[in-house]
DRENZAMI-602498 format. One record per atom (N, C-alpha, C): residue number from 1; y, z, x. Coordinates in pm, 1 decimal, padded with zeros to 6 digits, always signed. Example, Ala and Ser with C-alpha at 12.3 -4.5 7.8 and 13.67 -1.06 7.14 Angstrom:
<torkols>
TORKOL     i         yy         zz         xx
TORKOL     1   -00569.0   +00780.0   +01319.0
TORKOL     1   -00450.0   +00780.0   +01230.0
TORKOL     1   -00330.0   +00780.0   +01320.0
TORKOL     2   -00225.0   +00708.0   +01285.0
TORKOL     2   -00106.0   +00714.0   +01367.0
TORKOL     2   +00003.0   +00787.0   +01290.0
</torkols>
This chain:
<torkols>
TORKOL     i         yy         zz         xx
TORKOL     1   -00331.7   -01843.2   +00067.1
TORKOL     1   -00410.6   -01818.8   -00053.2
TORKOL     1   -00502.4   -01712.1   -00027.4
TORKOL     2   -00566.7   -01627.5   -00103.4
TORKOL     2   -00633.2   -01509.3   -00084.9
TORKOL     2   -00788.1   -01549.1   -00146.3
TORKOL     3   -00899.7   -01515.0   -00097.7
TORKOL     3   -01027.5   -01562.5   -00153.9
TORKOL     3   -01051.3   -01436.5   -00257.4
TORKOL     4   -01121.5   -01455.2   -00375.8
TORKOL     4   -01156.8   -01358.9   -00474.6
TORKOL     4   -01280.6   -01427.3   -00514.5
TORKOL     5   -01355.6   -01331.9   -00604.7
TORKOL     5   -01494.3   -01358.2   -00659.5
TORKOL     5   -01469.9   -01355.6   -00804.7
TORKOL     6   -01513.3   -01476.4   -00869.7
TORKOL     6   -01518.7   -01472.8   -01016.0
TORKOL     6   -01637.7   -01391.4   -01055.6
TORKOL     7   -01650.1   -01319.9   -01187.2
TORKOL     7   -01775.8   -01261.0   -01207.4
TORKOL     7   -01906.1   -01341.1   -01204.3
TORKOL     8   -01914.7   -01462.1   -01212.2
TORKOL     8   -02036.7   -01526.0   -01203.7
TORKOL     8   -02052.2   -01536.4   -01049.4
TORKOL     9   -02003.0   -01502.4   -00952.1
TORKOL     9   -02020.0   -01489.8   -00839.4
TORKOL     9   -01946.5   -01603.6   -00729.9
TORKOL    10   -01895.5   -01698.2   -00808.7
TORKOL    10   -01807.8   -01810.2   -00735.7
TORKOL    10   -01692.9   -01777.1   -00680.1
TORKOL    11   -01668.7   -01809.4   -00577.8
TORKOL    11   -01544.5   -01788.4   -00506.6
TORKOL    11   -01407.8   -01867.5   -00563.4
TORKOL    12   -01300.8   -01808.1   -00535.5
TORKOL    12   -01178.2   -01877.2   -00594.2
TORKOL    12   -01081.5   -01839.2   -00511.9
TORKOL    13   -00987.5   -01945.8   -00473.3
TORKOL    13   -00868.4   -01907.7   -00396.8
TORKOL    13   -00758.8   -01919.1   -00467.4
TORKOL    14   -00682.2   -01800.5   -00468.0
TORKOL    14   -00548.7   -01803.5   -00548.1
TORKOL    14   -00427.0   -01750.7   -00450.5
TORKOL    15   -00331.4   -01843.8   -00511.2
TORKOL    15   -00192.2   -01836.6   -00429.3
TORKOL    15   -00152.5   -01700.6   -00482.5
TORKOL    16   -00133.3   -01575.3   -00385.9
TORKOL    16   -00056.8   -01473.7   -00450.0
TORKOL    16   +00072.9   -01456.7   -00490.1
TORKOL    17   +00156.6   -01549.0   -00441.0
TORKOL    17   +00311.8   -01577.0   -00490.0
TORKOL    17   +00316.0   -01605.3   -00605.5
TORKOL    18   +00195.5   -01645.5   -00683.7
TORKOL    18   +00197.8   -01686.2   -00792.3
TORKOL    18   +00150.1   -01584.2   -00918.2
TORKOL    19   +00083.9   -01515.4   -00859.8
TORKOL    19   +00044.2   -01381.8   -00952.3
TORKOL    19   +00186.0   -01303.9   -01011.1
TORKOL    20   +00149.1   -01294.1   -01138.6
TORKOL    20   +00252.1   -01189.7   -01205.7
TORKOL    20   +00210.1   -01040.4   -01230.2
TORKOL    21   +00102.8   -01025.3   -01260.7
TORKOL    21   +00032.0   -00915.8   -01270.0
TORKOL    21   -00074.8   -00878.0   -01265.7
TORKOL    22   -00164.4   -00768.7   -01260.0
TORKOL    22   -00296.4   -00728.0   -01257.5
TORKOL    22   -00343.2   -00657.8   -01372.9
TORKOL    23   -00427.7   -00676.3   -01456.1
TORKOL    23   -00449.1   -00577.7   -01556.6
TORKOL    23   -00585.2   -00535.2   -01514.4
TORKOL    24   -00652.7   -00412.7   -01531.0
TORKOL    24   -00743.2   -00350.4   -01503.4
TORKOL    24   -00838.0   -00327.5   -01633.9
TORKOL    25   -00949.2   -00386.3   -01660.2
TORKOL    25   -00987.7   -00386.0   -01793.0
TORKOL    25   -01167.9   -00359.8   -01804.3
TORKOL    26   -01235.4   -00300.2   -01711.6
TORKOL    26   -01229.9   -00235.5   -01595.6
TORKOL    26   -01209.5   -00356.6   -01476.0
TORKOL    27   -01258.2   -00469.7   -01516.2
TORKOL    27   -01267.8   -00572.7   -01411.3
TORKOL    27   -01092.2   -00600.5   -01366.5
TORKOL    28   -01100.5   -00668.0   -01269.0
TORKOL    28   -00932.3   -00696.5   -01240.1
TORKOL    28   -00903.4   -00843.9   -01302.1
TORKOL    29   -00813.7   -00852.0   -01413.6
TORKOL    29   -00786.8   -00968.8   -01453.3
TORKOL    29   -00624.1   -01010.2   -01395.0
TORKOL    30   -00636.7   -01109.6   -01328.2
TORKOL    30   -00503.2   -01159.8   -01269.2
TORKOL    30   -00419.6   -01263.9   -01369.1
TORKOL    31   -00328.3   -01230.3   -01386.4
TORKOL    31   -00223.7   -01312.9   -01458.4
TORKOL    31   -00147.4   -01396.1   -01367.6
TORKOL    32   -00158.6   -01518.2   -01399.0
TORKOL    32   -00069.6   -01621.9   -01294.2
TORKOL    32   +00067.8   -01613.7   -01370.6
TORKOL    33   +00208.1   -01671.7   -01296.5
TORKOL    33   +00309.0   -01708.2   -01355.0
TORKOL    33   +00298.1   -01796.7   -01485.9
TORKOL    34   +00194.3   -01885.6   -01472.1
TORKOL    34   +00205.5   -01979.1   -01559.6
TORKOL    34   +00140.9   -01944.0   -01697.0
TORKOL    35   +00092.5   -01787.6   -01704.8
TORKOL    35   +00034.1   -01757.5   -01813.9
TORKOL    35   -00127.3   -01755.2   -01816.4
TORKOL    36   -00189.7   -01869.7   -01712.4
TORKOL    36   -00315.2   -01878.5   -01709.9
TORKOL    36   -00367.6   -01712.0   -01653.3
TORKOL    37   -00511.2   -01697.7   -01628.4
TORKOL    37   -00552.9   -01540.8   -01591.1
TORKOL    37   -00686.0   -01600.4   -01531.1
TORKOL    38   -00732.5   -01526.4   -01447.5
TORKOL    38   -00857.2   -01504.9   -01369.5
TORKOL    38   -00917.6   -01359.4   -01373.2
TORKOL    39   -01053.6   -01345.4   -01408.5
TORKOL    39   -01101.0   -01216.7   -01395.2
TORKOL    39   -01202.0   -01239.1   -01272.2
TORKOL    40   -01187.4   -01116.6   -01187.6
TORKOL    40   -01258.7   -01111.3   -01071.8
TORKOL    40   -01328.4   -01009.6   -01039.9
TORKOL    41   -01423.3   -00995.9   -00955.4
TORKOL    41   -01484.9   -00864.3   -00935.7
TORKOL    41   -01432.4   -00776.8   -00843.3
TORKOL    42   -01323.9   -00821.3   -00754.4
TORKOL    42   -01270.9   -00713.5   -00673.2
TORKOL    42   -01172.9   -00623.9   -00753.1
TORKOL    43   -01171.0   -00488.7   -00680.7
TORKOL    43   -01077.9   -00400.8   -00725.9
TORKOL    43   -00925.4   -00390.3   -00683.7
TORKOL    44   -00861.1   -00338.7   -00772.1
TORKOL    44   -00706.5   -00353.2   -00743.0
TORKOL    44   -00667.5   -00308.2   -00565.5
TORKOL    45   -00758.4   -00230.6   -00522.9
TORKOL    45   -00734.2   -00193.6   -00377.0
TORKOL    45   -00760.8   -00292.7   -00285.2
TORKOL    46   -00892.1   -00376.8   -00313.6
TORKOL    46   -00923.3   -00476.2   -00253.9
TORKOL    46   -00826.5   -00588.3   -00245.9
TORKOL    47   -00777.3   -00630.5   -00381.8
TORKOL    47   -00691.8   -00736.3   -00406.6
TORKOL    47   -00561.1   -00708.5   -00322.5
TORKOL    48   -00501.1   -00587.6   -00332.7
TORKOL    48   -00397.3   -00556.3   -00266.7
TORKOL    48   -00431.0   -00557.6   -00098.5
TORKOL    49   -00526.0   -00512.1   -00041.6
TORKOL    49   -00540.2   -00531.1   +00092.7
TORKOL    49   -00538.8   -00653.0   +00124.8
TORKOL    50   -00615.7   -00779.2   +00058.8
TORKOL    50   -00606.6   -00904.6   +00087.9
TORKOL    50   -00462.8   -00967.2   +00063.9
TORKOL    51   -00383.6   -00935.9   -00007.6
TORKOL    51   -00268.2   -00992.9   -00033.7
TORKOL    51   -00173.5   -00925.6   +00081.7
TORKOL    52   -00163.2   -00814.2   +00134.2
TORKOL    52   -00112.8   -00774.2   +00256.3
TORKOL    52   -00152.4   -00835.5   +00372.2
TORKOL    53   -00296.0   -00849.2   +00392.1
TORKOL    53   -00338.1   -00943.2   +00517.2
TORKOL    53   -00270.6   -01058.7   +00503.2
TORKOL    54   -00259.9   -01121.4   +00391.5
TORKOL    54   -00215.7   -01266.7   +00364.8
TORKOL    54   -00057.8   -01246.1   +00426.0
TORKOL    55   +00001.6   -01204.0   +00362.2
TORKOL    55   +00147.1   -01185.3   +00385.7
TORKOL    55   +00186.2   -01149.7   +00529.4
TORKOL    56   +00095.9   -01064.7   +00613.5
TORKOL    56   +00109.3   -01036.5   +00732.0
TORKOL    56   +00054.4   -01149.2   +00830.7
TORKOL    57   -00016.7   -01244.8   +00774.2
TORKOL    57   -00055.7   -01345.7   +00859.7
TORKOL    57   +00069.7   -01461.6   +00835.4
TORKOL    58   +00125.7   -01460.2   +00735.7
TORKOL    58   +00233.4   -01563.9   +00723.5
TORKOL    58   +00375.6   -01508.3   +00798.3
TORKOL    59   +00378.0   -01374.1   +00807.1
TORKOL    59   +00506.6   -01315.6   +00894.0
TORKOL    59   +00477.6   -01342.3   +01042.0
TORKOL    60   +00369.2   -01316.6   +01070.1
TORKOL    60   +00316.5   -01342.0   +01215.4
TORKOL    60   +00316.3   -01479.9   +01267.2
TORKOL    61   +00276.1   -01599.3   +01171.0
TORKOL    61   +00292.8   -01707.1   +01203.0
TORKOL    61   +00440.8   -01755.2   +01232.1
TORKOL    62   +00509.7   -01706.7   +01128.4
TORKOL    62   +00657.6   -01757.2   +01113.4
TORKOL    62   +00744.1   -01706.3   +01241.2
TORKOL    63   +00683.4   -01577.0   +01289.6
TORKOL    63   +00765.6   -01501.9   +01417.4
TORKOL    63   +00710.1   -01558.6   +01566.0
TORKOL    64   +00587.2   -01622.8   +01552.5
TORKOL    64   +00554.8   -01700.0   +01643.6
TORKOL    64   +00600.4   -01821.4   +01694.9
TORKOL    65   +00668.0   -01859.4   +01557.6
TORKOL    65   +00723.3   -02003.0   +01614.6
TORKOL    65   +00864.9   -02007.2   +01635.2
TORKOL    66   +00925.7   -01909.3   +01594.7
TORKOL    66   +01075.0   -01882.7   +01623.5
TORKOL    66   +01103.8   -01852.4   +01761.5
</torkols>
């Protein structure tokens, strides 16, 4: 899960594997695979960086166990 921030300042945890795409409106509108969406204050570069860190952590944990 990655932590992002709703426009009201509330933190939200999102599973990046369930993200379908991101619209820039100019906020970031994350459209989920189920059709629901979340509008967050982070820009696309920050969201991408968090997804990369999340995937790296999973890769690292998986390879430590093998």
